[in-house]
N, C-alpha and C positions, 0 to 999 in steps of 0.2 A: 482482483486482476485475473485470477484463475477462472472465476466464473465468467468474466467477459470473454476470455480466450476460449473457454470450453464451449459456450453457447454460440459464439461467432463461428467457430470451426464447424460445429454441427449444422449451422444454418447454411454454410457453404457446401459441405459435403454430406449428402444424405446418409451414407454408410460409414461415416467417420467414427472411429473409436479413439477417444482421448483418455489417456491414463495419466493421472497426476502424480508426480513425485513431490511429496509435501514434507516439510520439516516437522510440522505438528500434525499428528494423525490420530487423535483420540476418537474412539467410537466410529470407526470407519464405516460400519454397516449402516449408519444413519443416512448416508448420502446416496443420491440417485446416480452417482458416477463413481468411478474406481480411483481410489487413492492408495499409493504405496509409500512406505516410510523412508523418505530420503533424509534421514537424521544422522546424528554423529556416528552411530554404529554402522549403518549401511554405507555412508560416505567413506568410512575408513576401509571397509571391505573392498569397495570398488577402486578407491584411490591406490591401494596396494595390490590390486588384482588378486585378492585372496580367493575370490570366487572361481579363479582359473585352476586352483589346486583341488584335485578330486577329494571329496568328502570333507574338506576343511571348512567351507562355509556352513554346512549344517552343524558341524561340531561347535564352531564359534557361536552360532545362533543359539544353540542349547545352553552354552556356558553364559552368554550374555543375558539370555532370558532368565536363567536361574539366578544370576547375580542381581538383576533388576526386578525380579519377580513379575515377569510379564511374558505373554506369548505373542506379542504383537509382531515379532519378526519371523515367526514360524512360517517357513516356505516362501517368505517374501523376497529373499535374494534371488531365487530361481525365477519368480514372477517378474522381478525387475529386469533380470538379464534377458528374459524372453521379450519383454516389452521393448527393450533397447534394440534387440536384434530384428524385431519385426517392424520397427518404426519407420515411417517415411521421412520424418524429420523431428527435430526437437525444438520446442518453443520455450524459451526461458522467460518467465514473468516474475522474477524474484524481487524486483523493486529497487534494490540498492545494495550497497556494501563495497563497491569498487571505487574507493576514494579516500582521501585522508581524513574525512569525517568519521571514518570507521577504521578498525585495525586492518593490517595487511592480511591477517588470518581470515577475516571476513571476505576480503577481496579474493583471496586464494580459493575460497569455496566456489566462487563463480568461475574462476579459471579451471577448477577441477571438473565442473560441469562441461566446459568446452573440451577439456582433455578426454572426458568420457565419450563425448560425441565423436571426436577424432578416432578414438580407439575402436569404436563400433562402425566407423565409416559413415556417420550420419551428418547431414547438413543441420546447422543450428542457427536460429535467429534469436537475438536478444530483443524482446518486446520492450515497449517504452518503460524506461527506468532511469534512475539518477546515476550519474558518473562524475568522478572528480570532486574537488580538485586533487591533484596528485603531488602534494607537498607534505609528506609525513615528517620530513626533517630528520630522517634516519640515514645511516651510512650506506645502506644497501638500496636506497631509492632508485638509483639509475639501473641497477641490475634487475630490480623488481619490475620496473617499467618496460625493460626489454622483454621480459617474460609476458607482461600484459600485452604489449604490441604484437608479439608473436602469436599468441592464442586468439586475441581479438581479430587478427587478420584472417583467421580461419572461418569466422562467422560469415554466413551468407549476407546477413544484414544486421545492423545494430541501430536501434531506435533510441536516441537520447531524448529524455523527457524535458530537459532544460537547456537553455542556450549555453550556460556555463559548461555543462557536461559535453555538449556538442563541440564546443571550442576546444575543450581538453582532449577529446578523442581525435579531432582533426589535427591538433598540434603533434600528435604521435605519428602523423603521416597516414592515418587510416583513410581508406577510400570507400568503405562500406557503411558509412554512418549517415543517418537521416534524422532530422529533428521532428519530433512528434509530440502531440498532447498526450496526456494520460489515457491509457487504454479504456478505462471505465467511462471516461467522457466521450471518447471517439466512437465507441460502439453504440449503435442505436438501441439494440435490445439488451435488456438486463432481466434475469429471471426473478420470479417471486420466491418467497421463502418456501412455499409449498413445493415448487418445482425442483428445488435442490435437495429435498429430503425424500428418501426412498418410500416413506410412508405416505407421502402426499399431504401430511398434516403439517401444521405450524404451531409453534409454541404461542401461548398467550402473550400479547404485547401490551405494554403500558404506553398509551398515547398521551401527548400533551394536549392542553386545551388549544383549539384552533386560534391562530393569531397571537400566540404567546411568543416569547423570546427564548431561544436555546443558548445555553452556555456550556462550552465543551473545553475542558482543560487538557493539559498534556504534561505529564511528569518530566519529560525531557527538557522543558523550558527551565526547570529548576537546576538542571545541569548546565545549560548553555548560559543563562543569565544569572544574576545574583539571586540566590534562593529567597532571601528575605524580601527583596524588592519585588520579585515576581509574585510572591504570595500576597504582599500588600496591594499590588496593582490589581490582581484578580479580585481581591475583596472590594477594592474601591469601585471597580467596574460594576460588580454586583449591586453594591449599595446605590450607585448612580441609576441603575436600571429600576430598582425598587422605588427610589425617590421620584422617578419619572412616571410612575404608575403602571409599569409593565408587569405582566404576569410572567414570571421567570422560572424556567426549569434548567437544572444542571443535568446534562446527559453524559453519563460515563460510557464512552464507546470502547474503552479498554479497562479491564479489571485492574490494570496497573495504576489507574488514576483514582481509584476509589478512596484510598487513604488520603491522598492529596486533597481531594474534594472535601473530606470531613475537616481537615485542618484549616482549609480556607473558610468554610462555613462557620467555624467557631469564632472567627474574627469579625463576623458581620452582625450589625444591629438589625433586628428584624429577620433573623434567620428563619422564623416560622413562615415567612412569606415566600420562601423559595422551596420548590419541590425538587426532588431528585429522582431521575430515572436511571436505574442500573440493571444490568442483566447480560447474559451471554446471547446477545442478539446477532442474527446473521446480517450480512451486508444488505440484502433486500429489505429486511425489517428496519434497519437503520435509515435507509433511504426513505422509507415510509414515515418513520418517526420524524426525521428532520424535515420532511416535506410539509409537516403540519405547522412549523414555525413561520412567522413572518420574516424574521431574519435571525441569524445566529452570530454569537461571538465565539470564535472557534480557534483552536490551536492544533488539533489533530489534522494532518494533511488530508487523509481520505474522508474525514467528516466534512471537510470543505468541498472535496470532490462530490460527495453525496449531496451536499447542499446545492451546488451549482447544477448538478444533474436534475434535481427537483425544482430548479428555478428559484432557489432561496438565496437572497443576498447574505454576505458574511462580512463581519469585521474580523480581520485575520490578525492573529497575534502569533508570530513565528520568528524564524531566524534565517532559514536557508533560502537559496535561490529558488527552490521549488515552489515556495509560497508566492513569491512575486511573479514568477512565470505563469503559474496557474491562474492567478487573478488577472493577469494581462490578457489571457485568452478571452476573458469576458468583460474587458474594459473596466475592471474593478480594482486596479492597482492603487487607487487613492485610499482604499480601505485596508491596506496592509501596513502593519507596524512591527518593527524589529524589537524583539524582547531585550536586546542588549543595550538599546538606546531609545526607548520610546518617548515620543513627545506626548505627554499625558494630556495637555490642554487640547492638542489637535485630535487625540484619540477620543476624548469626550465630545468634542465638536462633531466628529464623524458619527459617533453613536447617536447624537441628537439628530443629525442630518438623515441618517438611514432610517430612523424611526418614522420620519416624514416621507422619505423618498422610496421606501421599500417596494412599493408596487411598481414604480417606474424602473427601479433597478432590476426587479424580477423580470419585467418584460425584456429589458436589454439582455439579461443573462439567457433567457429562453431563445432570443433571436441569435445570439452568438452560438449557443448550443446546436441550434439547427444547422448552422453553417459548418461547425466542426464535425458534425455527424454525417455530412454529405459523403465523406470518404472513410471507409473502414480500414483501420490499420491492420487488422487481421487478414482482410482480403488482400491488402497490399503485400503483406508478408507472404501469403500463400502464392500470390502471383510471382513474387521474387524467386520462390522455390520451384515454381512450375510443377506443382503436384496436384 
């Protein structure tokens, strides 16, 4: 999402400088753009305005760096403060956390971003992301939602990625909300791996055989559904693909899924017929890899986004509204299955169907993508800010 935002802003404004505040910021020097550490330490400093106290931020930085054995924060508080003071606007592309599917602490982080924007007198836009539902079932829900409404009202514009989130925000009485597809889909341009690296080089990529089937798991499904049932169903799907004569690759788009993948593969007869692609691949590389498949069976949201962007059909195995809304943009909702109550017979029927119809579905996806990309959400956001 940051890459989509960064390159779209640069395409709109020739002299635009985009500085990313990122939670994970390992090896910053490898990128062709500037990232600053918006992590637990720096969030704490800005939340409590410790940077306003002379000499306190450098002292805290030295202490934190000594404790964590890192120099990644050296001078960064001052850089972040300057970036905030010089900014024309703030674009938040964090993706999700404000809803009862996550803790209130996670949602409070988004509110803190808005509070920081207010503190520095900057306009802020929340780019397409998930919101709601707002039913934590806790005693302070009403009080927290009042805080949510107050701070979200400050935003120049809020783009809700799903209809459920749009309805939840409108129910709070907010008038600055608009429904939008995922930003990675809506923006026409997306960089290559070489373009995002300062060196201009790219790491070696393991590509699947053209016309094979991709299989992408998600450890979160084991938390949402019954873990044993989810594991068994994943294994059954893989066996069904092998029996159908497909060439199958399991693609780990997140290192968190590696162990899960191995556990699933141990359950399968004919394990030797399944290849595995793992690695710390960039988003552009993952789009290239997924684009080689004729279709995917996928559970990671952005792996499905990448598939649709590459014109690749998907059998979707998920749980949240975001999966269904995403598929609906491409008239693919018949290929979405809820992990909590999957109809296995229908699932297998759809797998058989898409193996025959994948070229037709691919054309449909590309046609829908062309329509979606007629309007840039970043351009719309910039126009709203009049910058």
